[in-house]
C-alpha positions in Angstrom: 33.2 -10.4 26.5 30.2 -9.4 24.8 30.0 -10.1 21.1 29.2 -6.7 19.5 27.5 -8.5 16.2 24.8 -10.8 17.5 21.9 -9.2 18.4 19.8 -12.7 18.6 18.3 -12.4 21.6 17.2 -8.6 20.9 15.7 -9.6 17.7 13.9 -12.8 19.6 12.3 -10.3 21.9 10.8 -7.9 19.6 9.2 -11.2 17.7 8.3 -12.8 21.0 6.9 -9.3 22.3 5.0 -8.5 19.6 3.1 -11.7 19.2 2.0 -11.3 22.9 0.8 -8.2 21.9 -1.0 -9.2 19.1 -2.5 -11.8 21.5 -3.9 -9.8 24.2 -5.4 -7.4 22.1 -7.0 -9.7 19.3 -8.3 -12.3 21.8 -9.7 -12.9 24.9 -7.5 -13.8 27.6 -7.0 -14.3 30.9 -6.4 -11.5 32.7 -3.5 -13.0 34.9 -1.5 -12.9 31.2 -1.7 -8.8 31.7 1.5 -9.4 34.1 2.9 -11.7 32.1 3.2 -9.5 29.1 4.1 -6.0 31.2 6.6 -8.0 32.7 9.1 -7.4 29.9 8.7 -3.9 30.5 10.9 -2.1 32.7 9.4 0.0 35.1 11.5 3.1 34.2 9.7 2.3 30.6 9.0 5.6 28.3 7.7 5.4 24.5 7.0 8.2 22.3 4.1 7.3 20.1 3.9 7.8 16.4 1.8 10.9 17.5 4.1 12.1 19.7 2.1 11.1 23.0 4.7 10.4 25.6 4.0 7.2 27.6 4.8 5.8 31.4 5.1 1.8 32.5 1.7 3.2 34.3 0.0 4.8 30.8 1.2 1.3 28.7 -0.2 -0.4 31.3 -3.5 1.4 31.4 -3.4 0.9 27.8 -3.3 -2.7 27.5 -5.7 -3.1 30.2 -8.3 -1.4 28.4 -7.6 -2.4 25.1 -7.3 -6.6 26.2 -9.1 -8.4 23.4 -10.8 -5.1 22.0 -9.5 -5.4 18.4 -10.9 -8.5 16.4 -8.6 -9.6 14.1 -5.5 -7.5 14.8 -2.8 -8.5 12.9 1.1 -7.5 13.2 3.9 -8.3 10.7 7.2 -7.1 11.7 10.2 -7.1 9.6 13.7 -4.9 8.5 15.1 -5.9 12.0 18.4 -4.1 12.1 21.1 -3.9 15.1 22.0 0.2 16.0 23.9 -0.3 19.3 25.2 -3.8 20.9 27.0 -3.3 24.5 27.0 -4.9 28.0 24.2 -3.3 29.7 22.1 -3.8 26.5 21.1 -2.8 22.8 19.2 -0.7 20.6 17.4 -1.9 17.9 14.9 -0.6 15.1 12.4 -2.8 13.1 9.2 -2.0 10.6 5.5 -3.0 12.1 2.7 -3.5 10.2 -0.9 -3.7 11.9 -3.8 -4.6 10.7 -7.5 -5.3 12.0 -10.6 -7.0 10.9 -11.9 -3.5 9.8 -9.4 -3.7 7.6 -7.6 -0.5 9.3 -3.9 -0.4 8.8 -0.8 1.7 10.0 2.7 1.2 9.3 5.6 2.4 11.4 9.3 2.0 11.7 10.2 1.9 15.5 13.6 2.1 17.6 13.6 0.3 20.9 16.5 0.8 23.8 17.0 -2.8 25.4 18.3 -3.5 29.0 19.9 -6.5 30.0 20.1 -8.0 33.5 22.4 -9.9 34.9 20.4 -13.1 34.8 20.3 -12.5 30.9 16.8 -11.4 30.4 15.8 -8.4 28.1 13.5 -5.7 28.9 12.1 -2.8 27.3 13.6 0.7 28.4 12.8 3.0 25.8 10.6 2.6 22.2 10.2 5.5 19.7 7.9 4.6 17.0 7.2 7.0 13.9 4.3 6.4 11.2 5.9 5.5 7.9 4.5 6.5 4.6 6.0 4.8 1.4 
C-alpha cells in the first residue's frame, strides 16, 4: 500500500538532480557524466521553460550538452519543496529554485515536476513546468 503523505524520495530526487545539474553546468566534467544526468529523465520528458519554450528529451539533452562547464560560478538554491499529489505511479511536487552565476546574474523560479516511479523504485522526471517568480 502506498503512503500518501511521504514525498521523501521525490524531494530527494529534486535535490540530487539539481546538485548534478549545478555541477554539470558550473564545472568541467567528464563527458560520460552527461549520460548519468540524462538518465534521470524519461525518454518521454517534456518541459515548459519560464519563457514558455517547450522542450522534449532531445532538446534537454542538447541544452545540457552545449552548456556543460560553461556557467562558471553557477549555483542553485532550492526551497519550499511541497507535495501536490502522490500515487502508485509517481508524484507531483513543487519547489522554488534560485540560480546565480559568477557574473551576478540571478533568476528565481517556481517549478512543478511530475515524476513517474518505476517498479524498481527509480524516480524519473516526466514533466517540468517553470515560471519566473518576482516577489
